ZADO-1210 file (C-alpha; in nm, 4 decimals, padded with zeros to 6 digits):
<atoms>
<atom x="06.3908" y="18.1666" z="11.3323" code="THR" pos="1"/>
<atom x="06.4333" y="18.2640" z="10.9673" code="SER" pos="2"/>
<atom x="06.7244" y="18.2146" z="10.7318" code="GLY" pos="3"/>
<atom x="06.9386" y="18.0888" z="11.0189" code="GLY" pos="4"/>
<atom x="06.8643" y="18.3960" z="11.2305" code="GLN" pos="5"/>
<atom x="06.6951" y="18.3400" z="11.5674" code="ALA" pos="6"/>
<atom x="06.5267" y="18.6332" z="11.7420" code="ARG" pos="7"/>
<atom x="06.3356" y="18.6571" z="12.0674" code="ALA" pos="8"/>
<atom x="06.0643" y="18.9129" z="12.1372" code="TYR" pos="9"/>
<atom x="05.9937" y="18.9273" z="12.5134" code="PRO" pos="10"/>
<atom x="05.6336" y="18.9328" z="12.6311" code="LEU" pos="11"/>
<atom x="05.7537" y="19.1967" z="12.8781" code="GLN" pos="12"/>
<atom x="05.7709" y="19.4320" z="12.5786" code="ILE" pos="13"/>
<atom x="05.4907" y="19.2903" z="12.3633" code="LEU" pos="14"/>
<atom x="05.2519" y="19.3153" z="12.6588" code="MET" pos="15"/>
<atom x="05.2696" y="19.6944" z="12.6171" code="TRP" pos="16"/>
<atom x="05.3236" y="19.7479" z="12.2427" code="HIS" pos="17"/>
<atom x="05.1533" y="19.4341" z="12.0980" code="GLU" pos="18"/>
<atom x="05.3202" y="19.4684" z="11.7539" code="ILE" pos="19"/>
<atom x="05.6838" y="19.4728" z="11.6394" code="VAL" pos="20"/>
<atom x="05.7633" y="19.5446" z="11.2737" code="ASN" pos="21"/>
<atom x="06.0977" y="19.3843" z="11.1928" code="ASP" pos="22"/>
<atom x="06.3170" y="19.2507" z="10.9135" code="LEU" pos="23"/>
<atom x="06.4565" y="18.8999" z="10.9694" code="VAL" pos="24"/>
<atom x="06.6942" y="18.7470" z="10.7150" code="ALA" pos="25"/>
<atom x="06.5506" y="18.9795" z="10.4526" code="GLY" pos="26"/>
<atom x="06.1865" y="18.8959" z="10.5296" code="THR" pos="27"/>
<atom x="05.9643" y="19.1796" z="10.6587" code="PRO" pos="28"/>
<atom x="05.7795" y="19.0360" z="10.9588" code="VAL" pos="29"/>
<atom x="05.5162" y="19.1511" z="11.2063" code="ALA" pos="30"/>
<atom x="05.5428" y="18.9969" z="11.5525" code="ILE" pos="31"/>
<atom x="05.2056" y="19.0359" z="11.7252" code="THR" pos="32"/>
<atom x="05.0674" y="18.9577" z="12.0696" code="PHE" pos="33"/>
<atom x="04.7187" y="19.0135" z="12.2071" code="CYS" pos="34"/>
<atom x="04.7289" y="18.9845" z="12.5882" code="PRO" pos="35"/>
<atom x="04.3515" y="18.9380" z="12.6212" code="LEU" pos="36"/>
<atom x="04.3553" y="18.6344" z="12.3905" code="CYS" pos="37"/>
<atom x="04.7114" y="18.5141" z="12.4517" code="HIS" pos="38"/>
<atom x="04.7556" y="18.4998" z="12.0733" code="THR" pos="39"/>
<atom x="05.1228" y="18.5305" z="11.9735" code="ALA" pos="40"/>
<atom x="05.1451" y="18.5267" z="11.5934" code="ILE" pos="41"/>
<atom x="05.4091" y="18.6148" z="11.3346" code="ALA" pos="42"/>
<atom x="05.3181" y="18.7334" z="10.9839" code="PHE" pos="43"/>
<atom x="05.4950" y="18.8205" z="10.6616" code="ASP" pos="44"/>
<atom x="05.4320" y="19.1940" z="10.6093" code="ARG" pos="45"/>
<atom x="05.4505" y="19.1754" z="10.2291" code="THR" pos="46"/>
<atom x="05.1086" y="19.2070" z="10.0654" code="VAL" pos="47"/>
<atom x="05.0669" y="19.2243" z="09.6881" code="ARG" pos="48"/>
<atom x="05.4332" y="19.3136" z="09.6496" code="GLY" pos="49"/>
<atom x="05.4166" y="19.5985" z="09.9021" code="ARG" pos="50"/>
<atom x="05.5639" y="19.5936" z="10.2522" code="VAL" pos="51"/>
<atom x="05.3153" y="19.7084" z="10.5156" code="LEU" pos="52"/>
<atom x="05.3832" y="19.8569" z="10.8581" code="ASP" pos="53"/>
<atom x="05.1370" y="19.7628" z="11.1281" code="PHE" pos="54"/>
<atom x="05.0069" y="19.9396" z="11.4366" code="GLY" pos="55"/>
<atom x="04.7282" y="19.8899" z="11.6898" code="THR" pos="56"/>
<atom x="04.3900" y="20.0523" z="11.6249" code="THR" pos="57"/>
<atom x="04.3002" y="20.0479" z="11.9940" code="GLY" pos="58"/>
<atom x="03.9931" y="19.8453" z="11.9021" code="ASN" pos="59"/>
<atom x="03.8998" y="19.4876" z="11.9797" code="LEU" pos="60"/>
<atom x="03.6795" y="19.2390" z="11.7965" code="ARG" pos="61"/>
<atom x="03.5743" y="18.9295" z="11.9922" code="HIS" pos="62"/>
<atom x="03.8273" y="19.0473" z="12.2539" code="SER" pos="63"/>
<atom x="04.1076" y="19.0199" z="11.9960" code="ASP" pos="64"/>
<atom x="04.3510" y="19.2866" z="11.8784" code="LEU" pos="65"/>
<atom x="04.2521" y="19.4756" z="11.5636" code="VAL" pos="66"/>
<atom x="04.5585" y="19.6015" z="11.3777" code="MET" pos="67"/>
<atom x="04.5890" y="19.8536" z="11.0965" code="TYR" pos="68"/>
<atom x="04.8478" y="19.9064" z="10.8264" code="ASP" pos="69"/>
<atom x="04.9918" y="20.2540" z="10.7825" code="ARG" pos="70"/>
<atom x="05.0009" y="20.2321" z="10.4030" code="GLN" pos="71"/>
<atom x="04.6254" y="20.1872" z="10.3380" code="THR" pos="72"/>
<atom x="04.4791" y="20.2221" z="10.6914" code="GLU" pos="73"/>
<atom x="04.2960" y="19.8932" z="10.6396" code="SER" pos="74"/>
<atom x="04.2032" y="19.7084" z="10.9594" code="TRP" pos="75"/>
<atom x="04.3229" y="19.3533" z="11.0266" code="TRP" pos="76"/>
<atom x="04.2085" y="19.0822" z="11.2692" code="GLN" pos="77"/>
<atom x="04.5163" y="18.9612" z="11.4511" code="GLN" pos="78"/>
<atom x="04.3873" y="18.6115" z="11.5323" code="ALA" pos="79"/>
<atom x="04.3140" y="18.5288" z="11.1692" code="THR" pos="80"/>
<atom x="04.5544" y="18.7574" z="10.9828" code="GLY" pos="81"/>
<atom x="04.2702" y="18.8756" z="10.7613" code="GLN" pos="82"/>
<atom x="04.1838" y="19.2334" z="10.6690" code="SER" pos="83"/>
<atom x="03.8271" y="19.3117" z="10.7779" code="ILE" pos="84"/>
<atom x="03.7839" y="19.6818" z="10.6872" code="VAL" pos="85"/>
<atom x="03.9274" y="19.9087" z="10.4188" code="GLY" pos="86"/>
<atom x="04.1026" y="19.8898" z="10.0848" code="GLU" pos="87"/>
<atom x="04.2558" y="19.5483" z="10.1591" code="LEU" pos="88"/>
<atom x="03.9423" y="19.3907" z="10.3125" code="ALA" pos="89"/>
<atom x="03.9437" y="19.0163" z="10.2519" code="GLY" pos="90"/>
<atom x="04.3206" y="18.9979" z="10.2056" code="THR" pos="91"/>
<atom x="04.5015" y="18.7283" z="10.4026" code="GLN" pos="92"/>
<atom x="04.8437" y="18.7743" z="10.5623" code="LEU" pos="93"/>
<atom x="05.0857" y="18.4819" z="10.5427" code="GLU" pos="94"/>
<atom x="05.1450" y="18.3163" z="10.8814" code="PHE" pos="95"/>
<atom x="05.5069" y="18.2444" z="10.9726" code="LEU" pos="96"/>
<atom x="05.6178" y="17.9651" z="11.2089" code="PRO" pos="97"/>
<atom x="05.7040" y="18.0920" z="11.5561" code="SER" pos="98"/>
<atom x="05.7257" y="17.9585" z="11.9096" code="GLN" pos="99"/>
<atom x="05.5910" y="18.0891" z="12.2400" code="LEU" pos="100"/>
<atom x="05.8544" y="17.9539" z="12.4777" code="ILE" pos="101"/>
<atom x="06.0482" y="18.0592" z="12.7852" code="SER" pos="102"/>
<atom x="06.3630" y="18.2677" z="12.7687" code="TRP" pos="103"/>
<atom x="06.5560" y="17.9705" z="12.9068" code="GLY" pos="104"/>
<atom x="06.4297" y="17.7426" z="12.6304" code="GLN" pos="105"/>
<atom x="06.5230" y="17.9994" z="12.3648" code="PHE" pos="106"/>
<atom x="06.8708" y="18.0546" z="12.5095" code="ALA" pos="107"/>
<atom x="06.9468" y="17.6806" z="12.5135" code="VAL" pos="108"/>
<atom x="06.8253" y="17.6276" z="12.1573" code="ALA" pos="109"/>
<atom x="06.9785" y="17.9472" z="12.0155" code="HIS" pos="110"/>
<atom x="07.2826" y="18.0569" z="12.2191" code="PRO" pos="111"/>
<atom x="07.3785" y="18.3004" z="11.9408" code="ASP" pos="112"/>
<atom x="07.0257" y="18.4386" z="11.9014" code="GLY" pos="113"/>
<atom x="06.9333" y="18.8030" z="11.9499" code="THR" pos="114"/>
<atom x="06.6653" y="18.9564" z="12.1711" code="VAL" pos="115"/>
<atom x="06.4590" y="19.2734" z="12.1351" code="LEU" pos="116"/>
<atom x="06.6009" y="19.5480" z="12.3582" code="SER" pos="117"/>
<atom x="06.4002" y="19.7338" z="12.6196" code="ARG" pos="118"/>
<atom x="06.5522" y="20.0520" z="12.4795" code="GLU" pos="119"/>
<atom x="06.2439" y="20.1121" z="12.2660" code="THR" pos="120"/>
<atom x="06.2318" y="20.4892" z="12.2910" code="GLY" pos="121"/>
<atom x="05.9142" y="20.4639" z="12.4991" code="HIS" pos="122"/>
<atom x="05.8690" y="20.4958" z="12.8741" code="ALA" pos="123"/>
<atom x="05.6961" y="20.1751" z="12.9846" code="ARG" pos="124"/>
<atom x="05.7135" y="19.9674" z="13.3010" code="ASP" pos="125"/>
<atom x="05.8489" y="19.6624" z="13.1182" code="TYR" pos="126"/>
<atom x="05.8275" y="19.3547" z="13.3347" code="GLY" pos="127"/>
<atom x="05.5085" y="19.4587" z="13.5148" code="ARG" pos="128"/>
<atom x="05.1950" y="19.2672" z="13.4226" code="ASN" pos="129"/>
<atom x="04.8958" y="19.5020" z="13.3828" code="PRO" pos="130"/>
<atom x="04.6637" y="19.1992" z="13.3535" code="TYR" pos="131"/>
<atom x="04.7504" y="19.0188" z="13.6787" code="ALA" pos="132"/>
<atom x="04.5188" y="18.7240" z="13.7403" code="GLY" pos="133"/>
<atom x="04.3613" y="18.7417" z="13.3957" code="TYR" pos="134"/>
<atom x="04.4618" y="18.3855" z="13.3082" code="ASP" pos="135"/>
<atom x="04.2327" y="18.2140" z="13.5620" code="ARG" pos="136"/>
<atom x="04.0970" y="17.9141" z="13.3726" code="VAL" pos="137"/>
<atom x="03.7386" y="17.9563" z="13.4942" code="ASP" pos="138"/>
<atom x="03.7148" y="18.3326" z="13.4334" code="SER" pos="139"/>
<atom x="03.5293" y="18.4950" z="13.1442" code="ASP" pos="140"/>
<atom x="03.7200" y="18.6793" z="12.8730" code="PRO" pos="141"/>
<atom x="03.7420" y="19.0564" z="12.9119" code="PHE" pos="142"/>
<atom x="03.5329" y="19.2614" z="12.6643" code="LEU" pos="143"/>
<atom x="03.3807" y="18.9581" z="12.4915" code="LEU" pos="144"/>
<atom x="03.0286" y="19.0941" z="12.4993" code="GLU" pos="145"/>
<atom x="02.8491" y="18.8101" z="12.3193" code="ASP" pos="146"/>
<atom x="02.8886" y="18.5143" z="12.5563" code="LYS" pos="147"/>
<atom x="02.7036" y="18.2902" z="12.3077" code="THR" pos="148"/>
<atom x="03.0327" y="18.2842" z="12.1155" code="LEU" pos="149"/>
<atom x="03.1982" y="18.0829" z="12.3936" code="LEU" pos="150"/>
<atom x="03.2576" y="17.7189" z="12.2991" code="ASP" pos="151"/>
<atom x="03.1739" y="17.5177" z="12.6101" code="GLY" pos="152"/>
<atom x="03.3770" y="17.2112" z="12.5130" code="ARG" pos="153"/>
<atom x="03.6657" y="17.3580" z="12.7141" code="LEU" pos="154"/>
<atom x="03.6935" y="17.6294" z="12.9785" code="SER" pos="155"/>
<atom x="03.7463" y="17.9699" z="12.8121" code="PRO" pos="156"/>
<atom x="04.0949" y="18.0329" z="12.9483" code="LYS" pos="157"/>
<atom x="04.2435" y="17.6872" z="12.8937" code="VAL" pos="158"/>
<atom x="04.5591" y="17.7233" z="12.6887" code="ARG" pos="159"/>
<atom x="04.5799" y="17.5172" z="12.3736" code="ILE" pos="160"/>
<atom x="04.8212" y="17.4629" z="12.0909" code="LEU" pos="161"/>
<atom x="04.6133" y="17.5406" z="11.7839" code="GLY" pos="162"/>
<atom x="04.7054" y="17.4378" z="11.4313" code="ILE" pos="163"/>
<atom x="04.5360" y="17.4664" z="11.0911" code="VAL" pos="164"/>
<atom x="04.6426" y="17.2571" z="10.7915" code="ILE" pos="165"/>
<atom x="04.4466" y="17.2360" z="10.4692" code="GLY" pos="166"/>
<atom x="04.1502" y="17.4063" z="10.6341" code="GLY" pos="167"/>
<atom x="04.1366" y="17.1526" z="10.9196" code="ASP" pos="168"/>
<atom x="04.1776" y="17.3045" z="11.2662" code="ALA" pos="169"/>
<atom x="04.2882" y="17.1065" z="11.5720" code="VAL" pos="170"/>
<atom x="04.3334" y="17.2149" z="11.9344" code="ALA" pos="171"/>
<atom x="04.5677" y="17.0361" z="12.1738" code="TYR" pos="172"/>
<atom x="04.4764" y="17.1437" z="12.5304" code="PRO" pos="173"/>
<atom x="04.7761" y="17.2107" z="12.7521" code="PHE" pos="174"/>
<atom x="04.6405" y="16.9964" z="13.0402" code="PRO" pos="175"/>
<atom x="04.6261" y="16.6979" z="12.8033" code="VAL" pos="176"/>
<atom x="04.9668" y="16.7764" z="12.6567" code="LEU" pos="177"/>
<atom x="05.1153" y="16.8006" z="13.0067" code="ALA" pos="178"/>
<atom x="04.9931" y="16.4457" z="13.0640" code="GLN" pos="179"/>
<atom x="05.0822" y="16.2940" z="12.7245" code="ASP" pos="180"/>
<atom x="05.3922" y="16.5118" z="12.6601" code="ARG" pos="181"/>
<atom x="05.4176" y="16.3937" z="12.2994" code="VAL" pos="182"/>
<atom x="05.1267" y="16.3530" z="12.0557" code="VAL" pos="183"/>
<atom x="05.1512" y="16.1861" z="11.7141" code="ASN" pos="184"/>
<atom x="04.8637" y="16.2982" z="11.4939" code="ASP" pos="185"/>
<atom x="04.7565" y="16.3617" z="11.1351" code="GLU" pos="186"/>
<atom x="04.5932" y="16.6857" z="11.0241" code="VAL" pos="187"/>
<atom x="04.4504" y="16.7009" z="10.6717" code="ALA" pos="188"/>
<atom x="04.6529" y="16.3894" z="10.5949" code="GLY" pos="189"/>
<atom x="04.9829" y="16.5387" z="10.7160" code="ARG" pos="190"/>
<atom x="05.1683" y="16.3513" z="10.9924" code="PRO" pos="191"/>
<atom x="05.2606" y="16.5889" z="11.2743" code="ILE" pos="192"/>
<atom x="05.3983" y="16.5685" z="11.6249" code="VAL" pos="193"/>
<atom x="05.3167" y="16.8012" z="11.9135" code="VAL" pos="194"/>
<atom x="05.5634" y="16.8136" z="12.2022" code="VAL" pos="195"/>
<atom x="05.5097" y="16.9771" z="12.5405" code="TRP" pos="196"/>
<atom x="05.7750" y="17.0935" z="12.7860" code="ALA" pos="197"/>
<atom x="05.7639" y="17.2298" z="13.1373" code="ASP" pos="198"/>
<atom x="05.9425" y="17.5510" z="13.2341" code="GLY" pos="199"/>
<atom x="05.7486" y="17.8365" z="13.0723" code="ALA" pos="200"/>
<atom x="05.5610" y="18.0684" z="13.3056" code="ALA" pos="201"/>
<atom x="05.2303" y="18.2403" z="13.2404" code="SER" pos="202"/>
<atom x="05.2898" y="18.6040" z="13.1518" code="GLY" pos="203"/>
<atom x="04.9395" y="18.6955" z="13.2680" code="LEU" pos="204"/>
<atom x="04.9238" y="18.5389" z="13.6138" code="GLY" pos="205"/>
<atom x="05.1372" y="18.7315" z="13.8616" code="GLY" pos="206"/>
<atom x="05.2103" y="19.0998" z="13.9170" code="PRO" pos="207"/>
<atom x="05.5190" y="19.0587" z="13.6980" code="THR" pos="208"/>
<atom x="05.5316" y="18.8973" z="13.3539" code="VAL" pos="209"/>
<atom x="05.7938" y="18.6491" z="13.4712" code="ALA" pos="210"/>
<atom x="05.6168" y="18.5786" z="13.7994" code="GLY" pos="211"/>
<atom x="05.3210" y="18.3691" z="13.6852" code="GLY" pos="212"/>
<atom x="05.2787" y="18.0003" z="13.7547" code="GLU" pos="213"/>
<atom x="05.4501" y="17.7483" z="13.5300" code="ILE" pos="214"/>
<atom x="05.2102" y="17.6490" z="13.2511" code="VAL" pos="215"/>
<atom x="05.4510" y="17.4917" z="13.0014" code="GLY" pos="216"/>
<atom x="05.5021" y="17.5394" z="12.6295" code="ALA" pos="217"/>
<atom x="05.4306" y="17.3368" z="12.3168" code="ALA" pos="218"/>
<atom x="05.5634" y="17.3120" z="11.9610" code="ASN" pos="219"/>
<atom x="05.4289" y="17.1383" z="11.6505" code="ALA" pos="220"/>
<atom x="05.6431" y="16.9801" z="11.3792" code="PHE" pos="221"/>
<atom x="05.5995" y="16.7759" z="11.0655" code="GLY" pos="222"/>
<atom x="05.7214" y="16.4234" z="11.1451" code="ARG" pos="223"/>
<atom x="05.8474" y="16.3223" z="10.8031" code="GLN" pos="224"/>
<atom x="06.2253" y="16.3041" z="10.7559" code="VAL" pos="225"/>
<atom x="06.3808" y="16.2132" z="10.4210" code="ASP" pos="226"/>
<atom x="06.0534" y="16.0641" z="10.3039" code="GLY" pos="227"/>
<atom x="06.0065" y="15.8505" z="10.6151" code="ARG" pos="228"/>
<atom x="05.7266" y="15.9136" z="10.8652" code="VAL" pos="229"/>
<atom x="05.8502" y="15.8917" z="11.2228" code="LEU" pos="230"/>
<atom x="05.6566" y="15.8242" z="11.5411" code="SER" pos="231"/>
<atom x="05.7722" y="15.9781" z="11.8661" code="PHE" pos="232"/>
<atom x="05.7598" y="15.9009" z="12.2364" code="GLU" pos="233"/>
<atom x="05.8445" y="16.1249" z="12.5325" code="PRO" pos="234"/>
<atom x="06.1967" y="16.1448" z="12.6680" code="ALA" pos="235"/>
<atom x="06.3318" y="16.3509" z="12.9562" code="GLU" pos="236"/>
<atom x="06.2739" y="16.7258" z="13.0042" code="ARG" pos="237"/>
<atom x="06.0630" y="16.7979" z="12.6974" code="GLY" pos="238"/>
<atom x="06.2757" y="16.5888" z="12.4621" code="ALA" pos="239"/>
<atom x="06.1519" y="16.3084" z="12.2331" code="MET" pos="240"/>
<atom x="06.2710" y="15.9797" z="12.0893" code="ARG" pos="241"/>
<atom x="06.1611" y="15.8358" z="11.7560" code="ASP" pos="242"/>
<atom x="06.0513" y="15.4722" z="11.7519" code="LEU" pos="243"/>
<atom x="06.1987" y="15.3970" z="11.4111" code="GLN" pos="244"/>
<atom x="06.5673" y="15.4707" z="11.4860" code="THR" pos="245"/>
<atom x="06.5784" y="15.5487" z="11.8571" code="GLY" pos="246"/>
<atom x="06.7312" y="15.8885" z="11.7822" code="SER" pos="247"/>
<atom x="06.6948" y="16.1604" z="12.0471" code="SER" pos="248"/>
<atom x="06.5230" y="16.4889" z="11.9579" code="TRP" pos="249"/>
<atom x="06.5193" y="16.8198" z="12.1432" code="SER" pos="250"/>
<atom x="06.2164" y="17.0352" z="12.2233" code="PHE" pos="251"/>
<atom x="06.2997" y="17.2523" z="11.9217" code="ASP" pos="252"/>
<atom x="06.2785" y="16.9544" z="11.6833" code="GLY" pos="253"/>
<atom x="06.6474" y="16.8817" z="11.6318" code="ARG" pos="254"/>
<atom x="06.7953" y="16.5302" z="11.6434" code="ALA" pos="255"/>
<atom x="07.0731" y="16.5444" z="11.9011" code="THR" pos="256"/>
<atom x="07.1886" y="16.1813" z="11.9075" code="ALA" pos="257"/>
<atom x="07.1454" y="15.8571" z="11.7164" code="GLY" pos="258"/>
<atom x="07.1179" y="15.7631" z="11.3509" code="GLU" pos="259"/>
<atom x="06.9398" y="16.0874" z="11.2570" code="LEU" pos="260"/>
<atom x="07.1650" y="16.3231" z="11.4579" code="ALA" pos="261"/>
<atom x="07.1691" y="16.6659" z="11.2961" code="GLY" pos="262"/>
<atom x="06.8298" y="16.6314" z="11.1269" code="ALA" pos="263"/>
<atom x="06.5749" y="16.9067" z="11.1851" code="GLN" pos="264"/>
<atom x="06.1971" y="16.8642" z="11.1900" code="LEU" pos="265"/>
<atom x="05.9954" y="17.1331" z="11.0121" code="GLU" pos="266"/>
<atom x="05.8427" y="17.3784" z="11.2592" code="LEU" pos="267"/>
<atom x="05.4756" y="17.4283" z="11.1744" code="LEU" pos="268"/>
<atom x="05.2618" y="17.7390" z="11.2082" code="VAL" pos="269"/>
<atom x="05.0849" y="17.7104" z="11.5435" code="ALA" pos="270"/>
<atom x="04.9586" y="17.9346" z="11.8218" code="ASP" pos="271"/>
<atom x="04.9159" y="17.8949" z="12.1988" code="SER" pos="272"/>
<atom x="04.6073" y="18.1060" z="12.2738" code="PRO" pos="273"/>
<atom x="04.3252" y="18.0766" z="12.5213" code="PHE" pos="274"/>
<atom x="04.0630" y="17.8332" z="12.3970" code="TRP" pos="275"/>
<atom x="03.7877" y="18.0950" z="12.3630" code="PHE" pos="276"/>
<atom x="04.0021" y="18.3089" z="12.1307" code="ALA" pos="277"/>
<atom x="04.0749" y="18.0164" z="11.9015" code="TRP" pos="278"/>
<atom x="03.7241" y="17.8706" z="11.8946" code="ALA" pos="279"/>
<atom x="03.5435" y="18.1995" z="11.8302" code="VAL" pos="280"/>
<atom x="03.7181" y="18.2236" z="11.4921" code="PHE" pos="281"/>
<atom x="03.7411" y="17.8481" z="11.4216" code="ARG" pos="282"/>
<atom x="03.4249" y="17.6867" z="11.5634" code="PRO" pos="283"/>
<atom x="03.4777" y="17.3626" z="11.3661" code="ASP" pos="284"/>
<atom x="03.7992" y="17.2838" z="11.5530" code="THR" pos="285"/>
<atom x="03.8663" y="16.9224" z="11.6517" code="ARG" pos="286"/>
<atom x="03.9912" y="16.8851" z="12.0101" code="ILE" pos="287"/>
<atom x="04.2620" y="16.6269" z="12.0739" code="TRP" pos="288"/>
<atom x="04.1972" y="16.3909" z="12.3608" code="GLN" pos="289"/>
<atom x="04.4242" y="16.1194" z="12.4975" code="THR" pos="290"/>
<atom x="04.3620" y="15.8072" z="12.2940" code="GLY" pos="291"/>
<atom x="04.2216" y="15.9972" z="11.9933" code="SER" pos="292"/>
<atom x="04.2699" y="15.8075" z="11.6678" code="PRO" pos="293"/>
</atoms>
């Protein structure tokens, strides 16, 4: 969502093309997805005052998509948004907040939103999953040659919600989120809340993208509203309730009832990758556990 415009980019399409260059509310954006890492990341395409167009190099680094821009042919690491080869080496793309959620969750939150059409001009078997079974939690990543890069604190294919604030990286494992449902935390001194909801299927499990098992989805928000820090508890069906006013909040961070009705929490930049893909680039990540301070 940008400038009041909400757009959905189906994994059924991104599974095959991996990058969409778009313009949303006047902002040039790159919507990227690496199936092997389950990294779904949005970037601002403006670099040093110039709008870049991105494509896939066909190469991987640590199993992650390596992109290139058509203006300078520099190469970019998708998981970090940093250029690693070429004229722009060392340059950092700006991350944009996005959500990896189910179509149903998007449609409820944004009934007037738009969705990327399958009429792409390319002949692809959209809807089929070419990576069926890849998301098995105990399986090794594909094409990650140096297994010493695996961080054994979690199984490689465990999904996490990963967030970086002020250089501090935190991972919230989906199995823990499914149990706690709502997590109040502070990252680099900023109060945040992570909320988990059922209903989203794995795009990498079954023979079809929509046919995988239900693994859930998670969002991260700042939990400060009008200068007041709120604390949240779980409510029904992925919703929350704040302890300070008793207001009800939806999965997309909007107050739907109570004293704060109409307020909107700030959506934070976060990703829902496999653990190995996050940890290989951010080895100093803190892992949230139930009861963490």
